[in-house]
C-alpha positions in Angstrom: 0.0 0.0 0.0 1.1 3.5 -0.8 0.4 6.7 1.2 0.7 10.1 -0.5 0.8 13.3 1.5 0.9 16.7 0.0 2.2 19.9 1.5 2.9 23.5 0.5 -0.6 24.7 -0.2 -1.6 28.2 1.0 -3.1 31.6 0.0 -1.3 33.8 -2.5 -2.0 36.8 -4.7 -2.4 36.5 -8.4 1.0 36.5 -10.1 2.7 34.9 -7.2 4.4 31.5 -7.1 3.8 28.5 -4.9 5.5 25.1 -4.6 3.8 21.8 -3.7 5.4 18.6 -2.5 4.1 15.1 -2.4 5.9 12.5 -0.3 5.1 8.8 -0.8 5.5 6.2 1.8 4.7 2.5 2.2 6.7 1.3 -0.8 8.9 2.6 -3.5 7.1 4.0 -6.5 9.3 2.4 -9.1 7.3 2.0 -12.3 4.7 4.5 -11.1 3.9 7.7 -12.9 3.1 10.5 -10.6 1.1 13.6 -11.1 -1.2 16.3 -9.9 -4.9 16.8 -10.3 -7.0 19.7 -8.9 -10.6 20.2 -8.0 -12.5 23.4 -7.3 -16.0 23.6 -5.9 -18.7 22.4 -8.2 -16.2 21.1 -10.7 -14.9 17.7 -11.6 -11.3 16.7 -10.6 -9.0 17.6 -13.5 -5.6 16.7 -14.6 -2.8 19.3 -14.0 0.6 17.6 -14.7 2.3 14.3 -14.7 5.8 12.8 -14.8 7.2 9.4 -15.7 9.1 7.2 -13.2 12.4 8.3 -14.7 11.5 11.9 -14.8 12.3 11.9 -18.5 8.9 12.9 -19.7 6.3 15.3 -18.4 3.0 16.5 -19.7 0.7 19.3 -18.7 -2.8 20.5 -19.0 -3.0 23.3 -21.6 -4.2 25.7 -18.9 -1.0 25.4 -16.9 1.6 24.7 -19.6 4.4 27.2 -19.4 3.5 28.3 -15.8 3.7 25.0 -13.8 6.6 22.6 -13.6 6.5 19.1 -12.3 9.5 17.2 -11.1 10.4 14.2 -8.8 13.2 13.0 -6.7 13.0 9.2 -6.5 15.6 9.0 -3.8 13.3 10.9 -1.6 10.1 9.3 -3.0 8.8 12.8 -3.6 7.1 14.7 -6.4 6.9 18.4 -6.7 4.8 21.0 -8.5 6.2 24.5 -8.9 3.4 26.9 -9.8 4.3 30.3 -11.2 2.2 33.2 -12.4 -0.8 31.9 -10.5 -4.2 33.0 -11.5 -7.5 33.1 -9.6 -8.7 30.2 -11.7 -5.9 28.1 -10.4 -7.5 28.1 -7.0 -8.5 24.5 -6.0 -7.6 21.6 -3.8 -4.6 20.0 -5.4 -4.2 16.2 -5.2 -1.1 14.1 -5.7 -1.7 11.0 -7.7 0.3 7.8 -8.5 -0.5 5.3 -11.2 1.3 2.1 -12.3 2.8 2.7 -15.7 2.3 6.1 -17.3 0.1 8.9 -16.1 -0.8 11.4 -18.8 -3.3 14.2 -19.5 -5.6 11.5 -21.0 -5.6 9.5 -17.8 -8.9 9.4 -16.1 -9.5 9.8 -12.4 -10.6 6.2 -12.1 -7.3 4.9 -13.4 -5.2 6.5 -10.7 -4.1 3.9 -8.1 -3.3 6.2 -5.2 -4.4 9.6 -4.1 -3.2 12.0 -1.5 -5.7 13.8 0.8 -5.2 17.1 -1.0 -3.9 20.5 -0.2 -5.7 23.8 -0.7 -4.4 26.5 -2.9 -6.2 29.9 -2.8 -5.4 32.7 -5.3 -6.8 36.1 -4.8 -7.0 38.8 -7.5 
């Protein structure tokens, strides 16, 4: 079993930056893609970014491409999401996700194997 725990959420102003971390415990995440989803009130959970086990490939939702950067440190069993130029529409609960194999922008919520409890990001204009 894998436990994912996010940290780094908070309240910022539009245009600010914020970094999220996701620490995995319980087992090593070899062969797992990792990523981030987000959900705001009244909306479905949506894909944000993902990274392969090796870190050699990343993909992003169109809405965050060029502003967000995902990375991972397998030695620390940790994934990161650096968010720059934040907009009010980025406000949401951000969830860390892990999936056997590859996680991409086309991966559905139901295919994710493990979820973190989420961390709140608030962006004020």
